[in-house]
mmCIF file of the C-alpha atoms, coordinates in Angstrom:
data_MODEL
# 
_entry.id   MODEL 
# 
loop_
_atom_site.group_PDB 
_atom_site.id 
_atom_site.type_symbol 
_atom_site.label_atom_id 
_atom_site.label_alt_id 
_atom_site.label_comp_id 
_atom_site.label_asym_id 
_atom_site.label_entity_id 
_atom_site.label_seq_id 
_atom_site.pdbx_PDB_ins_code 
_atom_site.Cartn_x 
_atom_site.Cartn_y 
_atom_site.Cartn_z 
_atom_site.occupancy 
_atom_site.B_iso_or_equiv 
_atom_site.pdbx_formal_charge 
_atom_site.auth_seq_id 
_atom_site.auth_comp_id 
_atom_site.auth_asym_id 
_atom_site.auth_atom_id 
_atom_site.pdbx_PDB_model_num 
ATOM 1   C CA . MET A 1 1   ? 0.014   -0.020 -0.028 1.00 0.00 ? 1   MET A CA 1 
ATOM 2   C CA . SER A 1 2   ? 1.344   3.470  -0.833 1.00 0.00 ? 2   SER A CA 1 
ATOM 3   C CA . LEU A 1 3   ? 1.973   6.105  1.853  1.00 0.00 ? 3   LEU A CA 1 
ATOM 4   C CA . ILE A 1 4   ? -0.958  8.179  0.754  1.00 0.00 ? 4   ILE A CA 1 
ATOM 5   C CA . GLU A 1 5   ? -3.257  5.170  0.703  1.00 0.00 ? 5   GLU A CA 1 
ATOM 6   C CA . THR A 1 6   ? -2.189  4.313  4.304  1.00 0.00 ? 6   THR A CA 1 
ATOM 7   C CA . ALA A 1 7   ? -2.734  7.871  5.307  1.00 0.00 ? 7   ALA A CA 1 
ATOM 8   C CA . ALA A 1 8   ? -6.202  7.872  3.713  1.00 0.00 ? 8   ALA A CA 1 
ATOM 9   C CA . SER A 1 9   ? -7.061  4.630  5.484  1.00 0.00 ? 9   SER A CA 1 
ATOM 10  C CA . SER A 1 10  ? -5.886  6.130  8.809  1.00 0.00 ? 10  SER A CA 1 
ATOM 11  C CA . LEU A 1 11  ? -8.072  9.193  8.433  1.00 0.00 ? 11  LEU A CA 1 
ATOM 12  C CA . GLN A 1 12  ? -11.069 6.958  7.724  1.00 0.00 ? 12  GLN A CA 1 
ATOM 13  C CA . ALA A 1 13  ? -10.315 4.969  10.941 1.00 0.00 ? 13  ALA A CA 1 
ATOM 14  C CA . LEU A 1 14  ? -10.290 8.390  12.756 1.00 0.00 ? 14  LEU A CA 1 
ATOM 15  C CA . GLU A 1 15  ? -13.620 9.327  11.108 1.00 0.00 ? 15  GLU A CA 1 
ATOM 16  C CA . LEU A 1 16  ? -11.935 12.330 9.407  1.00 0.00 ? 16  LEU A CA 1 
ATOM 17  C CA . GLU A 1 17  ? -13.193 13.094 5.914  1.00 0.00 ? 17  GLU A CA 1 
ATOM 18  C CA . ALA A 1 18  ? -10.328 13.988 3.533  1.00 0.00 ? 18  ALA A CA 1 
ATOM 19  C CA . THR A 1 19  ? -10.175 14.921 -0.135 1.00 0.00 ? 19  THR A CA 1 
ATOM 20  C CA . LYS A 1 20  ? -7.324  13.695 -2.362 1.00 0.00 ? 20  LYS A CA 1 
ATOM 21  C CA . VAL A 1 21  ? -5.777  16.513 -4.369 1.00 0.00 ? 21  VAL A CA 1 
ATOM 22  C CA . GLU A 1 22  ? -5.957  15.438 -8.005 1.00 0.00 ? 22  GLU A CA 1 
ATOM 23  C CA . GLY A 1 23  ? -2.598  14.793 -9.450 1.00 0.00 ? 23  GLY A CA 1 
ATOM 24  C CA . PHE A 1 24  ? -0.679  15.118 -6.225 1.00 0.00 ? 24  PHE A CA 1 
ATOM 25  C CA . PRO A 1 25  ? 0.041   12.729 -3.375 1.00 0.00 ? 25  PRO A CA 1 
ATOM 26  C CA . VAL A 1 26  ? -1.830  15.108 -0.916 1.00 0.00 ? 26  VAL A CA 1 
ATOM 27  C CA . LEU A 1 27  ? -4.854  14.779 1.255  1.00 0.00 ? 27  LEU A CA 1 
ATOM 28  C CA . ASN A 1 28  ? -6.613  17.833 2.706  1.00 0.00 ? 28  ASN A CA 1 
ATOM 29  C CA . LEU A 1 29  ? -9.255  18.176 5.335  1.00 0.00 ? 29  LEU A CA 1 
ATOM 30  C CA . THR A 1 30  ? -10.841 20.534 7.752  1.00 0.00 ? 30  THR A CA 1 
ATOM 31  C CA . VAL A 1 31  ? -10.885 19.690 11.392 1.00 0.00 ? 31  VAL A CA 1 
ATOM 32  C CA . LYS A 1 32  ? -12.997 21.413 14.062 1.00 0.00 ? 32  LYS A CA 1 
ATOM 33  C CA . ILE A 1 33  ? -11.207 21.658 17.343 1.00 0.00 ? 33  ILE A CA 1 
ATOM 34  C CA . PRO A 1 34  ? -12.404 23.214 20.642 1.00 0.00 ? 34  PRO A CA 1 
ATOM 35  C CA . ASN A 1 35  ? -10.377 26.406 20.029 1.00 0.00 ? 35  ASN A CA 1 
ATOM 36  C CA . GLY A 1 36  ? -11.164 26.845 16.297 1.00 0.00 ? 36  GLY A CA 1 
ATOM 37  C CA . LYS A 1 37  ? -10.796 25.129 12.955 1.00 0.00 ? 37  LYS A CA 1 
ATOM 38  C CA . LEU A 1 38  ? -7.768  23.691 11.166 1.00 0.00 ? 38  LEU A CA 1 
ATOM 39  C CA . ASP A 1 39  ? -6.971  23.057 7.585  1.00 0.00 ? 39  ASP A CA 1 
ATOM 40  C CA . MET A 1 40  ? -4.838  19.950 7.480  1.00 0.00 ? 40  MET A CA 1 
ATOM 41  C CA . PHE A 1 41  ? -2.704  18.714 4.593  1.00 0.00 ? 41  PHE A CA 1 
ATOM 42  C CA . ILE A 1 42  ? -1.067  15.301 4.475  1.00 0.00 ? 42  ILE A CA 1 
ATOM 43  C CA . HIS A 1 43  ? 1.745   15.038 1.885  1.00 0.00 ? 43  HIS A CA 1 
ATOM 44  C CA . ALA A 1 44  ? 3.376   11.777 0.896  1.00 0.00 ? 44  ALA A CA 1 
ATOM 45  C CA . HIS A 1 45  ? 6.822   11.651 -0.600 1.00 0.00 ? 45  HIS A CA 1 
ATOM 46  C CA . GLU A 1 46  ? 7.061   8.120  -1.951 1.00 0.00 ? 46  GLU A CA 1 
ATOM 47  C CA . ASP A 1 47  ? 10.593  8.664  -3.292 1.00 0.00 ? 47  ASP A CA 1 
ATOM 48  C CA . THR A 1 48  ? 12.047  9.445  0.153  1.00 0.00 ? 48  THR A CA 1 
ATOM 49  C CA . GLN A 1 49  ? 9.412   7.447  2.077  1.00 0.00 ? 49  GLN A CA 1 
ATOM 50  C CA . ARG A 1 50  ? 8.348   10.430 4.165  1.00 0.00 ? 50  ARG A CA 1 
ATOM 51  C CA . LEU A 1 51  ? 4.885   11.514 5.204  1.00 0.00 ? 51  LEU A CA 1 
ATOM 52  C CA . LEU A 1 52  ? 4.316   15.096 6.355  1.00 0.00 ? 52  LEU A CA 1 
ATOM 53  C CA . THR A 1 53  ? 1.310   16.616 8.004  1.00 0.00 ? 53  THR A CA 1 
ATOM 54  C CA . TYR A 1 54  ? 0.579   20.309 8.180  1.00 0.00 ? 54  TYR A CA 1 
ATOM 55  C CA . ALA A 1 55  ? -2.099  21.826 10.459 1.00 0.00 ? 55  ALA A CA 1 
ATOM 56  C CA . ARG A 1 56  ? -2.851  25.438 9.730  1.00 0.00 ? 56  ARG A CA 1 
ATOM 57  C CA . PRO A 1 57  ? -5.311  27.334 12.018 1.00 0.00 ? 57  PRO A CA 1 
ATOM 58  C CA . GLN A 1 58  ? -8.146  28.971 10.058 1.00 0.00 ? 58  GLN A CA 1 
ATOM 59  C CA . GLY A 1 59  ? -8.810  32.702 10.335 1.00 0.00 ? 59  GLY A CA 1 
ATOM 60  C CA . LEU A 1 60  ? -5.389  33.550 11.939 1.00 0.00 ? 60  LEU A CA 1 
ATOM 61  C CA . VAL A 1 61  ? -4.268  36.723 10.179 1.00 0.00 ? 61  VAL A CA 1 
ATOM 62  C CA . ILE A 1 62  ? -0.726  37.591 11.125 1.00 0.00 ? 62  ILE A CA 1 
ATOM 63  C CA . ARG A 1 63  ? 0.263   41.038 10.019 1.00 0.00 ? 63  ARG A CA 1 
ATOM 64  C CA . HIS A 1 64  ? 3.884   41.874 9.244  1.00 0.00 ? 64  HIS A CA 1 
ATOM 65  C CA . PRO A 1 65  ? 4.316   43.942 12.494 1.00 0.00 ? 65  PRO A CA 1 
ATOM 66  C CA . ASP A 1 66  ? 3.100   40.945 14.508 1.00 0.00 ? 66  ASP A CA 1 
ATOM 67  C CA . ILE A 1 67  ? 5.578   38.430 12.997 1.00 0.00 ? 67  ILE A CA 1 
ATOM 68  C CA . PRO A 1 68  ? 8.386   38.933 15.585 1.00 0.00 ? 68  PRO A CA 1 
ATOM 69  C CA . ASN A 1 69  ? 6.041   38.399 18.547 1.00 0.00 ? 69  ASN A CA 1 
ATOM 70  C CA . ILE A 1 70  ? 4.492   35.368 16.974 1.00 0.00 ? 70  ILE A CA 1 
ATOM 71  C CA . ALA A 1 71  ? 7.972   34.019 16.118 1.00 0.00 ? 71  ALA A CA 1 
ATOM 72  C CA . ASP A 1 72  ? 8.965   34.391 19.711 1.00 0.00 ? 72  ASP A CA 1 
ATOM 73  C CA . PHE A 1 73  ? 5.760   32.655 20.916 1.00 0.00 ? 73  PHE A CA 1 
ATOM 74  C CA . ILE A 1 74  ? 6.232   29.618 18.657 1.00 0.00 ? 74  ILE A CA 1 
ATOM 75  C CA . ASN A 1 75  ? 9.898   29.434 19.474 1.00 0.00 ? 75  ASN A CA 1 
ATOM 76  C CA . ARG A 1 76  ? 8.931   29.093 23.082 1.00 0.00 ? 76  ARG A CA 1 
ATOM 77  C CA . ALA A 1 77  ? 6.065   26.679 22.222 1.00 0.00 ? 77  ALA A CA 1 
ATOM 78  C CA . ASN A 1 78  ? 8.435   24.552 20.167 1.00 0.00 ? 78  ASN A CA 1 
ATOM 79  C CA . TYR A 1 79  ? 10.991  24.064 22.906 1.00 0.00 ? 79  TYR A CA 1 
ATOM 80  C CA . GLY A 1 80  ? 10.521  20.578 24.394 1.00 0.00 ? 80  GLY A CA 1 
ATOM 81  C CA . LEU A 1 81  ? 7.803   19.299 21.988 1.00 0.00 ? 81  LEU A CA 1 
ATOM 82  C CA . PRO A 1 82  ? 8.408   15.632 21.492 1.00 0.00 ? 82  PRO A CA 1 
ATOM 83  C CA . LEU A 1 83  ? 6.988   15.506 17.962 1.00 0.00 ? 83  LEU A CA 1 
ATOM 84  C CA . GLY A 1 84  ? 6.632   18.158 15.269 1.00 0.00 ? 84  GLY A CA 1 
ATOM 85  C CA . ASN A 1 85  ? 7.064   21.924 15.377 1.00 0.00 ? 85  ASN A CA 1 
ATOM 86  C CA . PHE A 1 86  ? 5.377   25.167 14.583 1.00 0.00 ? 86  PHE A CA 1 
ATOM 87  C CA . GLU A 1 87  ? 6.774   26.969 11.561 1.00 0.00 ? 87  GLU A CA 1 
ATOM 88  C CA . LEU A 1 88  ? 6.233   30.543 10.475 1.00 0.00 ? 88  LEU A CA 1 
ATOM 89  C CA . ASP A 1 89  ? 6.813   32.112 7.062  1.00 0.00 ? 89  ASP A CA 1 
ATOM 90  C CA . MET A 1 90  ? 8.629   35.337 8.087  1.00 0.00 ? 90  MET A CA 1 
ATOM 91  C CA . ASN A 1 91  ? 7.587   36.876 4.728  1.00 0.00 ? 91  ASN A CA 1 
ATOM 92  C CA . ASP A 1 92  ? 3.807   36.519 4.757  1.00 0.00 ? 92  ASP A CA 1 
ATOM 93  C CA . GLY A 1 93  ? 2.922   35.324 8.343  1.00 0.00 ? 93  GLY A CA 1 
ATOM 94  C CA . GLU A 1 94  ? 1.623   31.903 7.366  1.00 0.00 ? 94  GLU A CA 1 
ATOM 95  C CA . ILE A 1 95  ? 1.812   29.525 10.280 1.00 0.00 ? 95  ILE A CA 1 
ATOM 96  C CA . ASN A 1 96  ? 1.681   25.695 10.438 1.00 0.00 ? 96  ASN A CA 1 
ATOM 97  C CA . PHE A 1 97  ? 2.192   22.910 12.781 1.00 0.00 ? 97  PHE A CA 1 
ATOM 98  C CA . LYS A 1 98  ? 4.406   20.408 10.795 1.00 0.00 ? 98  LYS A CA 1 
ATOM 99  C CA . ASN A 1 99  ? 4.857   16.802 11.812 1.00 0.00 ? 99  ASN A CA 1 
ATOM 100 C CA . SER A 1 100 ? 6.614   14.071 9.827  1.00 0.00 ? 100 SER A CA 1 
ATOM 101 C CA . ILE A 1 101 ? 7.765   10.529 9.740  1.00 0.00 ? 101 ILE A CA 1 
ATOM 102 C CA . ASP A 1 102 ? 10.470  8.826  7.749  1.00 0.00 ? 102 ASP A CA 1 
ATOM 103 C CA . VAL A 1 103 ? 9.702   5.129  7.111  1.00 0.00 ? 103 VAL A CA 1 
ATOM 104 C CA . ALA A 1 104 ? 12.575  4.275  4.740  1.00 0.00 ? 104 ALA A CA 1 
ATOM 105 C CA . GLY A 1 105 ? 13.363  0.599  5.265  1.00 0.00 ? 105 GLY A CA 1 
ATOM 106 C CA . GLY A 1 106 ? 10.097  0.096  7.099  1.00 0.00 ? 106 GLY A CA 1 
ATOM 107 C CA . VAL A 1 107 ? 6.370   0.123  6.683  1.00 0.00 ? 107 VAL A CA 1 
ATOM 108 C CA . LEU A 1 108 ? 4.001   2.998  7.524  1.00 0.00 ? 108 LEU A CA 1 
ATOM 109 C CA . THR A 1 109 ? 1.166   1.852  9.666  1.00 0.00 ? 109 THR A CA 1 
ATOM 110 C CA . ASN A 1 110 ? -2.162  3.363  10.507 1.00 0.00 ? 110 ASN A CA 1 
ATOM 111 C CA . GLN A 1 111 ? -1.046  3.835  14.133 1.00 0.00 ? 111 GLN A CA 1 
ATOM 112 C CA . MET A 1 112 ? 1.958   5.933  12.937 1.00 0.00 ? 112 MET A CA 1 
ATOM 113 C CA . VAL A 1 113 ? -0.353  8.213  10.859 1.00 0.00 ? 113 VAL A CA 1 
ATOM 114 C CA . GLU A 1 114 ? -2.870  8.427  13.658 1.00 0.00 ? 114 GLU A CA 1 
ATOM 115 C CA . THR A 1 115 ? -0.153  9.552  16.090 1.00 0.00 ? 115 THR A CA 1 
ATOM 116 C CA . LEU A 1 116 ? 1.042   12.262 13.668 1.00 0.00 ? 116 LEU A CA 1 
ATOM 117 C CA . VAL A 1 117 ? -2.459  13.518 12.988 1.00 0.00 ? 117 VAL A CA 1 
ATOM 118 C CA . LYS A 1 118 ? -3.737  13.446 16.656 1.00 0.00 ? 118 LYS A CA 1 
ATOM 119 C CA . PHE A 1 119 ? -0.581  15.079 18.032 1.00 0.00 ? 119 PHE A CA 1 
ATOM 120 C CA . SER A 1 120 ? -0.770  17.876 15.392 1.00 0.00 ? 120 SER A CA 1 
ATOM 121 C CA . ILE A 1 121 ? -4.454  18.550 16.187 1.00 0.00 ? 121 ILE A CA 1 
ATOM 122 C CA . GLU A 1 122 ? -3.845  18.423 19.939 1.00 0.00 ? 122 GLU A CA 1 
ATOM 123 C CA . CYS A 1 123 ? -0.807  20.682 19.781 1.00 0.00 ? 123 CYS A CA 1 
ATOM 124 C CA . VAL A 1 124 ? -2.440  23.412 17.648 1.00 0.00 ? 124 VAL A CA 1 
ATOM 125 C CA . ASN A 1 125 ? -5.530  23.341 19.849 1.00 0.00 ? 125 ASN A CA 1 
ATOM 126 C CA . HIS A 1 126 ? -3.381  23.662 22.983 1.00 0.00 ? 126 HIS A CA 1 
ATOM 127 C CA . TYR A 1 127 ? -1.409  26.739 21.697 1.00 0.00 ? 127 TYR A CA 1 
ATOM 128 C CA . LEU A 1 128 ? -4.025  28.472 19.542 1.00 0.00 ? 128 LEU A CA 1 
ATOM 129 C CA . PRO A 1 129 ? -5.384  30.577 22.479 1.00 0.00 ? 129 PRO A CA 1 
ATOM 130 C CA . GLY A 1 130 ? -1.884  31.844 23.070 1.00 0.00 ? 130 GLY A CA 1 
ATOM 131 C CA . LEU A 1 131 ? -1.339  32.659 19.471 1.00 0.00 ? 131 LEU A CA 1 
ATOM 132 C CA . LYS A 1 132 ? -4.614  34.622 19.486 1.00 0.00 ? 132 LYS A CA 1 
ATOM 133 C CA . ALA A 1 133 ? -3.579  36.397 22.697 1.00 0.00 ? 133 ALA A CA 1 
ATOM 134 C CA . VAL A 1 134 ? -0.266  37.513 21.136 1.00 0.00 ? 134 VAL A CA 1 
ATOM 135 C CA . LEU A 1 135 ? -2.217  38.862 18.114 1.00 0.00 ? 135 LEU A CA 1 
ATOM 136 C CA . GLU A 1 136 ? -4.400  40.791 20.556 1.00 0.00 ? 136 GLU A CA 1 
ATOM 137 C CA . GLY A 1 137 ? -1.347  42.459 22.102 1.00 0.00 ? 137 GLY A CA 1 
ATOM 138 C CA . GLN A 1 138 ? -0.386  40.162 24.929 1.00 0.00 ? 138 GLN A CA 1 
ATOM 139 C CA . PRO A 1 139 ? 3.462   39.773 25.265 1.00 0.00 ? 139 PRO A CA 1 
ATOM 140 C CA . SER A 1 140 ? 4.579   36.341 23.906 1.00 0.00 ? 140 SER A CA 1 
ATOM 141 C CA . LYS A 1 141 ? 6.357   35.329 27.089 1.00 0.00 ? 141 LYS A CA 1 
ATOM 142 C CA . GLN A 1 142 ? 3.117   36.041 29.158 1.00 0.00 ? 142 GLN A CA 1 
ATOM 143 C CA . ALA A 1 143 ? 0.978   34.198 26.602 1.00 0.00 ? 143 ALA A CA 1 
ATOM 144 C CA . ILE A 1 144 ? 3.154   30.998 26.635 1.00 0.00 ? 144 ILE A CA 1 
ATOM 145 C CA . GLU A 1 145 ? 3.364   31.093 30.355 1.00 0.00 ? 145 GLU A CA 1 
ATOM 146 C CA . ALA A 1 146 ? -0.441  31.257 30.642 1.00 0.00 ? 146 ALA A CA 1 
ATOM 147 C CA . ILE A 1 147 ? -0.448  27.925 28.784 1.00 0.00 ? 147 ILE A CA 1 
ATOM 148 C CA . ASP A 1 148 ? 2.626   26.096 29.900 1.00 0.00 ? 148 ASP A CA 1 
ATOM 149 C CA . GLY A 1 149 ? 3.314   27.738 33.257 1.00 0.00 ? 149 GLY A CA 1 
ATOM 150 C CA . PRO A 1 150 ? 6.200   30.009 34.232 1.00 0.00 ? 150 PRO A CA 1 
ATOM 151 C CA . SER A 1 151 ? 9.742   29.400 32.908 1.00 0.00 ? 151 SER A CA 1 
ATOM 152 C CA . LYS A 1 152 ? 11.958  27.659 35.539 1.00 0.00 ? 152 LYS A CA 1 
ATOM 153 C CA . ILE A 1 153 ? 14.961  29.648 34.239 1.00 0.00 ? 153 ILE A CA 1 
ATOM 154 C CA . ARG A 1 154 ? 15.650  33.065 35.601 1.00 0.00 ? 154 ARG A CA 1 
ATOM 155 C CA . ILE A 1 155 ? 18.021  35.470 33.850 1.00 0.00 ? 155 ILE A CA 1 
ATOM 156 C CA . VAL A 1 156 ? 19.922  37.559 36.372 1.00 0.00 ? 156 VAL A CA 1 
# 
């Protein structure tokens, strides 16, 4: 079974409805989460045996002046994540949570895909209120600490 077929099967098992992008090894879907909605894209790279997931919050408009504060917030959010990371296009403010797996020499399973998808959804849902708070003017350090608690490191 191809990577994209396994991904499609996994999404069906999760009861998530996806559409295959014609001519490309990409699935896309919209996911409702408690803190908003996500556009998700699952891209298979058969040649390198990698599967990537991208979760993009809907309706998050990041203006150019907000980019440094958002970059600081996601850098703080990324620290310590066991899987995946937030990424920010510093030119246009597009933000994604990217997760991936390399299965070269192995076999992609439904459980692997489900882990990537679920973790991506949970992570964006967890940090989305902080992203919104930063866009509303809250300092990024304060916004991340409201979610993850205060930093244990003190700069003297």
